[in-house]
PDB file with one MODEL, atoms N, CA, C and O in Angstrom:
MODEL        1
ATOM      1  N   MET A   1     -18.900  22.838  33.539  1.00  0.00           N
ATOM      2  CA  MET A   1     -19.198  20.970  32.692  1.00  0.00           C
ATOM      3  C   MET A   1     -17.994  20.135  33.077  1.00  0.00           C
ATOM      4  O   MET A   1     -16.881  20.261  32.568  1.00  0.00           O
ATOM      5  N   GLY A   2     -18.357  19.175  34.126  1.00  0.00           N
ATOM      6  CA  GLY A   2     -17.280  18.186  34.596  1.00  0.00           C
ATOM      7  C   GLY A   2     -17.443  17.098  33.993  1.00  0.00           C
ATOM      8  O   GLY A   2     -18.556  16.576  34.049  1.00  0.00           O
ATOM      9  N   MET A   3     -16.260  16.394  33.173  1.00  0.00           N
ATOM     10  CA  MET A   3     -15.748  15.392  32.292  1.00  0.00           C
ATOM     11  C   MET A   3     -16.044  14.168  33.837  1.00  0.00           C
ATOM     12  O   MET A   3     -15.788  14.458  35.005  1.00  0.00           O
ATOM     13  N   ASN A   4     -16.495  13.145  33.457  1.00  0.00           N
ATOM     14  CA  ASN A   4     -16.270  11.821  34.396  1.00  0.00           C
ATOM     15  C   ASN A   4     -15.306  11.090  33.121  1.00  0.00           C
ATOM     16  O   ASN A   4     -15.260  11.247  31.901  1.00  0.00           O
ATOM     17  N   LYS A   5     -14.702  10.364  33.939  1.00  0.00           N
ATOM     18  CA  LYS A   5     -14.195   9.028  33.015  1.00  0.00           C
ATOM     19  C   LYS A   5     -14.404   8.580  31.903  1.00  0.00           C
ATOM     20  O   LYS A   5     -13.692   8.396  30.915  1.00  0.00           O
ATOM     21  N   ASN A   6     -15.876   8.344  32.233  1.00  0.00           N
ATOM     22  CA  ASN A   6     -16.067   7.951  30.828  1.00  0.00           C
ATOM     23  C   ASN A   6     -16.599   8.816  29.615  1.00  0.00           C
ATOM     24  O   ASN A   6     -17.053   8.422  28.541  1.00  0.00           O
ATOM     25  N   THR A   7     -16.402  10.204  30.118  1.00  0.00           N
ATOM     26  CA  THR A   7     -16.244  10.760  28.977  1.00  0.00           C
ATOM     27  C   THR A   7     -15.625  11.238  28.113  1.00  0.00           C
ATOM     28  O   THR A   7     -15.800  11.836  27.052  1.00  0.00           O
ATOM     29  N   VAL A   8     -14.276  10.613  29.193  1.00  0.00           N
ATOM     30  CA  VAL A   8     -12.835  11.391  28.450  1.00  0.00           C
ATOM     31  C   VAL A   8     -12.411   9.838  27.549  1.00  0.00           C
ATOM     32  O   VAL A   8     -11.713   9.678  26.547  1.00  0.00           O
ATOM     33  N   LEU A   9     -12.899   9.200  28.098  1.00  0.00           N
ATOM     34  CA  LEU A   9     -12.783   7.891  27.525  1.00  0.00           C
ATOM     35  C   LEU A   9     -13.809   7.579  26.113  1.00  0.00           C
ATOM     36  O   LEU A   9     -13.519   6.754  25.246  1.00  0.00           O
ATOM     37  N   GLY A  10     -14.836   8.286  26.112  1.00  0.00           N
ATOM     38  CA  GLY A  10     -15.381   8.448  24.626  1.00  0.00           C
ATOM     39  C   GLY A  10     -14.853   9.449  23.476  1.00  0.00           C
ATOM     40  O   GLY A  10     -14.755   9.315  22.256  1.00  0.00           O
ATOM     41  N   TRP A  11     -14.454  10.850  24.649  1.00  0.00           N
ATOM     42  CA  TRP A  11     -13.729  11.628  23.019  1.00  0.00           C
ATOM     43  C   TRP A  11     -11.951  10.747  22.921  1.00  0.00           C
ATOM     44  O   TRP A  11     -11.070  10.655  22.066  1.00  0.00           O
ATOM     45  N   ALA A  12     -12.094  10.414  23.873  1.00  0.00           N
ATOM     46  CA  ALA A  12     -10.707   9.696  22.808  1.00  0.00           C
ATOM     47  C   ALA A  12     -10.789   8.401  22.011  1.00  0.00           C
ATOM     48  O   ALA A  12      -9.861   7.994  21.312  1.00  0.00           O
ATOM     49  N   THR A  13     -11.967   7.773  22.158  1.00  0.00           N
ATOM     50  CA  THR A  13     -12.517   6.422  21.572  1.00  0.00           C
ATOM     51  C   THR A  13     -12.598   7.603  19.511  1.00  0.00           C
ATOM     52  O   THR A  13     -12.376   7.243  18.355  1.00  0.00           O
ATOM     53  N   LEU A  14     -12.946   8.717  20.024  1.00  0.00           N
ATOM     54  CA  LEU A  14     -13.212   9.210  19.043  1.00  0.00           C
ATOM     55  C   LEU A  14     -12.600   9.876  17.786  1.00  0.00           C
ATOM     56  O   LEU A  14     -12.718   9.727  16.570  1.00  0.00           O
ATOM     57  N   ILE A  15     -11.793  10.789  18.735  1.00  0.00           N
ATOM     58  CA  ILE A  15     -10.169  11.015  18.599  1.00  0.00           C
ATOM     59  C   ILE A  15      -9.573  10.300  17.957  1.00  0.00           C
ATOM     60  O   ILE A  15      -9.469  10.486  16.744  1.00  0.00           O
ATOM     61  N   MET A  16      -8.833   8.954  18.770  1.00  0.00           N
ATOM     62  CA  MET A  16      -8.464   7.560  18.182  1.00  0.00           C
ATOM     63  C   MET A  16      -9.016   7.180  17.092  1.00  0.00           C
ATOM     64  O   MET A  16      -8.066   6.779  16.420  1.00  0.00           O
ATOM     65  N   VAL A  17     -10.251   7.011  16.301  1.00  0.00           N
ATOM     66  CA  VAL A  17     -10.780   6.577  15.367  1.00  0.00           C
ATOM     67  C   VAL A  17     -10.363   7.103  14.022  1.00  0.00           C
ATOM     68  O   VAL A  17     -10.081   6.522  12.974  1.00  0.00           O
ATOM     69  N   ILE A  18     -10.424   9.009  14.523  1.00  0.00           N
ATOM     70  CA  ILE A  18     -10.745   9.720  13.499  1.00  0.00           C
ATOM     71  C   ILE A  18      -8.962   9.648  13.000  1.00  0.00           C
ATOM     72  O   ILE A  18      -8.668   9.478  11.817  1.00  0.00           O
ATOM     73  N   MET A  19      -8.007   9.789  13.974  1.00  0.00           N
ATOM     74  CA  MET A  19      -6.574   9.882  13.745  1.00  0.00           C
ATOM     75  C   MET A  19      -6.277   7.774  12.807  1.00  0.00           C
ATOM     76  O   MET A  19      -5.490   7.507  11.900  1.00  0.00           O
ATOM     77  N   GLY A  20      -6.846   7.197  13.233  1.00  0.00           N
ATOM     78  CA  GLY A  20      -6.563   6.121  12.578  1.00  0.00           C
ATOM     79  C   GLY A  20      -7.176   5.892  10.977  1.00  0.00           C
ATOM     80  O   GLY A  20      -6.543   5.247  10.141  1.00  0.00           O
ATOM     81  N   LEU A  21      -8.445   6.497  10.710  1.00  0.00           N
ATOM     82  CA  LEU A  21      -9.117   6.468   9.449  1.00  0.00           C
ATOM     83  C   LEU A  21      -8.032   7.650   9.011  1.00  0.00           C
ATOM     84  O   LEU A  21      -7.496   7.698   7.903  1.00  0.00           O
ATOM     85  N   ILE A  22      -7.837   8.483   9.968  1.00  0.00           N
ATOM     86  CA  ILE A  22      -6.558   9.556   8.772  1.00  0.00           C
ATOM     87  C   ILE A  22      -5.396   9.188   8.067  1.00  0.00           C
ATOM     88  O   ILE A  22      -4.817   9.586   7.057  1.00  0.00           O
ATOM     89  N   LEU A  23      -5.178   8.023   9.177  1.00  0.00           N
ATOM     90  CA  LEU A  23      -3.591   7.460   8.699  1.00  0.00           C
ATOM     91  C   LEU A  23      -3.344   6.661   7.999  1.00  0.00           C
ATOM     92  O   LEU A  23      -2.253   6.447   7.472  1.00  0.00           O
ATOM     93  N   ILE A  24      -4.681   5.876   7.835  1.00  0.00           N
ATOM     94  CA  ILE A  24      -5.253   4.301   6.816  1.00  0.00           C
ATOM     95  C   ILE A  24      -4.743   5.513   5.491  1.00  0.00           C
ATOM     96  O   ILE A  24      -3.742   5.569   4.776  1.00  0.00           O
ATOM     97  N   GLY A  25      -6.293   6.604   5.644  1.00  0.00           N
ATOM     98  CA  GLY A  25      -5.944   7.012   4.268  1.00  0.00           C
ATOM     99  C   GLY A  25      -4.903   7.700   3.525  1.00  0.00           C
ATOM    100  O   GLY A  25      -4.849   7.786   2.298  1.00  0.00           O
ATOM    101  N   LEU A  26      -3.767   8.368   4.682  1.00  0.00           N
ATOM    102  CA  LEU A  26      -2.799   8.530   3.670  1.00  0.00           C
ATOM    103  C   LEU A  26      -1.475   7.514   3.370  1.00  0.00           C
ATOM    104  O   LEU A  26      -0.435   7.485   2.711  1.00  0.00           O
ATOM    105  N   GLY A  27      -2.393   6.568   4.487  1.00  0.00           N
ATOM    106  CA  GLY A  27      -1.125   5.901   3.420  1.00  0.00           C
ATOM    107  C   GLY A  27      -1.825   4.958   2.012  1.00  0.00           C
ATOM    108  O   GLY A  27      -1.120   4.731   1.029  1.00  0.00           O
ATOM    109  N   VAL A  28      -3.010   4.562   2.076  1.00  0.00           N
ATOM    110  CA  VAL A  28      -3.552   3.732   0.857  1.00  0.00           C
ATOM    111  C   VAL A  28      -3.708   5.955  -0.291  1.00  0.00           C
ATOM    112  O   VAL A  28      -4.378   5.643  -1.275  1.00  0.00           O
ATOM    113  N   TYR A  29      -3.559   6.743  -0.360  1.00  0.00           N
ATOM    114  CA  TYR A  29      -3.710   7.454  -1.548  1.00  0.00           C
ATOM    115  C   TYR A  29      -2.898   8.306  -1.595  1.00  0.00           C
ATOM    116  O   TYR A  29      -2.862   8.733  -2.749  1.00  0.00           O
ATOM    117  N   LYS A  30      -1.800   9.098  -0.598  1.00  0.00           N
ATOM    118  CA  LYS A  30      -0.649   9.805  -0.399  1.00  0.00           C
ATOM    119  C   LYS A  30       0.727   8.808  -0.786  1.00  0.00           C
ATOM    120  O   LYS A  30       1.322   9.038  -1.839  1.00  0.00           O
ATOM    121  N   TYR A  31       0.959   8.253  -0.330  1.00  0.00           N
ATOM    122  CA  TYR A  31       2.092   7.276  -0.069  1.00  0.00           C
ATOM    123  C   TYR A  31       1.848   5.751  -0.500  1.00  0.00           C
ATOM    124  O   TYR A  31       1.808   4.881   0.370  1.00  0.00           O
ATOM    125  N   ALA A  32       1.714   5.497  -1.615  1.00  0.00           N
ATOM    126  CA  ALA A  32       1.549   4.375  -2.318  1.00  0.00           C
ATOM    127  C   ALA A  32       2.315   3.248  -2.197  1.00  0.00           C
ATOM    128  O   ALA A  32       1.854   2.110  -2.290  1.00  0.00           O
ATOM    129  N   ASP A  33       4.156   3.671  -1.872  1.00  0.00           N
ATOM    130  CA  ASP A  33       4.739   3.243  -1.838  1.00  0.00           C
ATOM    131  C   ASP A  33       5.089   2.122  -0.446  1.00  0.00           C
ATOM    132  O   ASP A  33       4.298   1.289  -0.004  1.00  0.00           O
ATOM    133  N   VAL A  34       6.016   2.300  -0.113  1.00  0.00           N
ATOM    134  CA  VAL A  34       6.428   0.942   0.983  1.00  0.00           C
ATOM    135  C   VAL A  34       6.107   1.433   2.341  1.00  0.00           C
ATOM    136  O   VAL A  34       5.962   0.723   3.336  1.00  0.00           O
ATOM    137  N   ALA A  35       6.009   2.736   2.280  1.00  0.00           N
ATOM    138  CA  ALA A  35       6.127   3.869   3.649  1.00  0.00           C
ATOM    139  C   ALA A  35       4.236   3.887   3.899  1.00  0.00           C
ATOM    140  O   ALA A  35       3.770   3.860   5.038  1.00  0.00           O
ATOM    141  N   GLY A  36       3.799   3.910   3.288  1.00  0.00           N
ATOM    142  CA  GLY A  36       2.319   3.456   3.230  1.00  0.00           C
ATOM    143  C   GLY A  36       2.054   2.304   3.676  1.00  0.00           C
ATOM    144  O   GLY A  36       0.928   2.185   4.157  1.00  0.00           O
ATOM    145  N   TRP A  37       3.156   0.810   3.683  1.00  0.00           N
ATOM    146  CA  TRP A  37       2.173   0.386   4.602  1.00  0.00           C
ATOM    147  C   TRP A  37       2.560   0.572   6.180  1.00  0.00           C
ATOM    148  O   TRP A  37       1.835   0.002   6.995  1.00  0.00           O
ATOM    149  N   GLY A  38       3.715   1.375   6.668  1.00  0.00           N
ATOM    150  CA  GLY A  38       3.641   1.693   8.032  1.00  0.00           C
ATOM    151  C   GLY A  38       2.653   2.389   8.309  1.00  0.00           C
ATOM    152  O   GLY A  38       2.039   2.277   9.370  1.00  0.00           O
ATOM    153  N   PHE A  39       2.444   2.976   7.651  1.00  0.00           N
ATOM    154  CA  PHE A  39       0.788   4.200   7.976  1.00  0.00           C
ATOM    155  C   PHE A  39      -0.243   3.410   7.607  1.00  0.00           C
ATOM    156  O   PHE A  39      -1.228   4.058   7.962  1.00  0.00           O
ATOM    157  N   CYS A  40      -0.642   2.355   7.087  1.00  0.00           N
ATOM    158  CA  CYS A  40      -1.682   1.344   7.322  1.00  0.00           C
ATOM    159  C   CYS A  40      -1.526   0.998   8.198  1.00  0.00           C
ATOM    160  O   CYS A  40      -2.572   0.698   8.774  1.00  0.00           O
ATOM    161  N   ALA A  41      -0.574   0.818   8.789  1.00  0.00           N
ATOM    162  CA  ALA A  41      -0.256  -0.478  10.254  1.00  0.00           C
ATOM    163  C   ALA A  41      -0.438   0.351  11.250  1.00  0.00           C
ATOM    164  O   ALA A  41      -1.160  -0.173  12.099  1.00  0.00           O
ATOM    165  N   VAL A  42      -0.036   1.640  11.587  1.00  0.00           N
ATOM    166  CA  VAL A  42      -0.249   2.872  12.840  1.00  0.00           C
ATOM    167  C   VAL A  42      -1.909   2.598  12.539  1.00  0.00           C
ATOM    168  O   VAL A  42      -2.494   1.842  13.314  1.00  0.00           O
ATOM    169  N   GLY A  43      -2.528   3.104  11.614  1.00  0.00           N
ATOM    170  CA  GLY A  43      -3.894   3.410  11.827  1.00  0.00           C
ATOM    171  C   GLY A  43      -4.795   2.421  12.231  1.00  0.00           C
ATOM    172  O   GLY A  43      -5.818   2.667  12.869  1.00  0.00           O
ATOM    173  N   VAL A  44      -4.250   0.716  11.687  1.00  0.00           N
ATOM    174  CA  VAL A  44      -5.311  -0.069  12.465  1.00  0.00           C
ATOM    175  C   VAL A  44      -4.478  -0.242  13.662  1.00  0.00           C
ATOM    176  O   VAL A  44      -4.886  -1.263  14.217  1.00  0.00           O
ATOM    177  N   GLY A  45      -3.457   0.294  14.354  1.00  0.00           N
ATOM    178  CA  GLY A  45      -3.294   0.182  15.972  1.00  0.00           C
ATOM    179  C   GLY A  45      -4.210   0.997  16.111  1.00  0.00           C
ATOM    180  O   GLY A  45      -5.316   0.587  16.463  1.00  0.00           O
ATOM    181  N   PHE A  46      -3.944   2.603  15.829  1.00  0.00           N
ATOM    182  CA  PHE A  46      -4.786   3.253  16.737  1.00  0.00           C
ATOM    183  C   PHE A  46      -6.959   2.863  16.577  1.00  0.00           C
ATOM    184  O   PHE A  46      -7.872   3.257  17.302  1.00  0.00           O
ATOM    185  N   LEU A  47      -6.977   2.293  15.771  1.00  0.00           N
ATOM    186  CA  LEU A  47      -7.669   1.738  15.663  1.00  0.00           C
ATOM    187  C   LEU A  47      -8.641   0.109  16.969  1.00  0.00           C
ATOM    188  O   LEU A  47      -9.729   0.028  17.538  1.00  0.00           O
ATOM    189  N   ALA A  48      -7.731  -0.575  16.877  1.00  0.00           N
ATOM    190  CA  ALA A  48      -7.245  -1.372  17.996  1.00  0.00           C
ATOM    191  C   ALA A  48      -7.112  -0.802  19.442  1.00  0.00           C
ATOM    192  O   ALA A  48      -7.859  -1.282  20.294  1.00  0.00           O
ATOM    193  N   ASN A  49      -6.422  -0.035  19.722  1.00  0.00           N
ATOM    194  CA  ASN A  49      -6.500   1.254  20.961  1.00  0.00           C
ATOM    195  C   ASN A  49      -7.602   1.131  20.666  1.00  0.00           C
ATOM    196  O   ASN A  49      -8.077   0.016  20.879  1.00  0.00           O
ATOM    197  N   ALA A  50      -8.454   2.124  20.090  1.00  0.00           N
ATOM    198  CA  ALA A  50     -10.195   2.361  19.741  1.00  0.00           C
ATOM    199  C   ALA A  50     -11.199   1.623  20.139  1.00  0.00           C
ATOM    200  O   ALA A  50     -12.219   1.955  20.744  1.00  0.00           O
ATOM    201  N   TRP A  51     -10.849   0.599  19.762  1.00  0.00           N
ATOM    202  CA  TRP A  51     -12.038  -0.230  20.213  1.00  0.00           C
ATOM    203  C   TRP A  51     -11.336  -1.033  21.946  1.00  0.00           C
ATOM    204  O   TRP A  51     -11.755  -2.106  22.380  1.00  0.00           O
ATOM    205  N   VAL A  52     -10.733  -0.560  22.333  1.00  0.00           N
ATOM    206  CA  VAL A  52      -9.686  -0.926  23.684  1.00  0.00           C
ATOM    207  C   VAL A  52     -10.484  -0.051  24.628  1.00  0.00           C
ATOM    208  O   VAL A  52     -10.843  -0.370  25.761  1.00  0.00           O
ATOM    209  N   PHE A  53     -10.711   1.089  24.011  1.00  0.00           N
ATOM    210  CA  PHE A  53     -11.161   2.560  25.163  1.00  0.00           C
ATOM    211  C   PHE A  53     -12.333   2.481  25.306  1.00  0.00           C
ATOM    212  O   PHE A  53     -12.959   2.633  26.355  1.00  0.00           O
ATOM    213  N   SER A  54     -12.979   2.088  23.637  1.00  0.00           N
ATOM    214  CA  SER A  54     -14.464   1.898  24.026  1.00  0.00           C
ATOM    215  C   SER A  54     -14.930   0.983  24.588  1.00  0.00           C
ATOM    216  O   SER A  54     -15.973   1.436  25.059  1.00  0.00           O
ATOM    217  N   ALA A  55     -14.842  -0.160  24.895  1.00  0.00           N
ATOM    218  CA  ALA A  55     -14.660  -1.667  25.480  1.00  0.00           C
ATOM    219  C   ALA A  55     -14.447  -1.227  27.364  1.00  0.00           C
ATOM    220  O   ALA A  55     -14.984  -1.916  28.231  1.00  0.00           O
ATOM    221  N   LEU A  56     -13.886  -0.423  27.577  1.00  0.00           N
ATOM    222  CA  LEU A  56     -13.574   0.287  28.533  1.00  0.00           C
ATOM    223  C   LEU A  56     -14.020   0.832  29.367  1.00  0.00           C
ATOM    224  O   LEU A  56     -13.890   0.840  30.591  1.00  0.00           O
ATOM    225  N   LYS A  57     -15.271   1.917  27.812  1.00  0.00           N
ATOM    226  CA  LYS A  57     -16.301   3.266  28.772  1.00  0.00           C
ATOM    227  C   LYS A  57     -16.935   2.494  29.531  1.00  0.00           C
ATOM    228  O   LYS A  57     -16.222   2.266  30.509  1.00  0.00           O
ATOM    229  N   GLY A  58     -18.174   1.819  29.621  1.00  0.00           N
ATOM    230  CA  GLY A  58     -18.761   1.273  31.146  1.00  0.00           C
ATOM    231  C   GLY A  58     -18.260   0.617  32.287  1.00  0.00           C
ATOM    232  O   GLY A  58     -18.955   0.215  33.220  1.00  0.00           O
ATOM    233  N   ARG A  59     -16.840   0.502  32.176  1.00  0.00           N
ATOM    234  CA  ARG A  59     -16.053  -0.523  33.502  1.00  0.00           C
ATOM    235  C   ARG A  59     -14.938  -0.083  34.071  1.00  0.00           C
ATOM    236  O   ARG A  59     -14.100  -0.755  34.672  1.00  0.00           O
ATOM    237  N   VAL A  60     -14.947   1.267  33.835  1.00  0.00           N
ATOM    238  CA  VAL A  60     -14.079   2.615  34.459  1.00  0.00           C
ATOM    239  C   VAL A  60     -14.661   3.385  35.633  1.00  0.00           C
ATOM    240  O   VAL A  60     -14.057   4.353  36.096  1.00  0.00           O
TER     241      VAL A  60
ENDMDL
END
């Protein structure tokens, strides 16, 4: 089973979406103080990168 570039980008997108949601969840529920803002910001960054990977999936 070979993985081409689009498959790799698809898996990377899925992993980054999951990690972004986990980080946002940690920021909202576990760290409700100032550290939570950082977790949420990094989670939004992960979601933005996943969006870019998803956009690149058909073009690479």
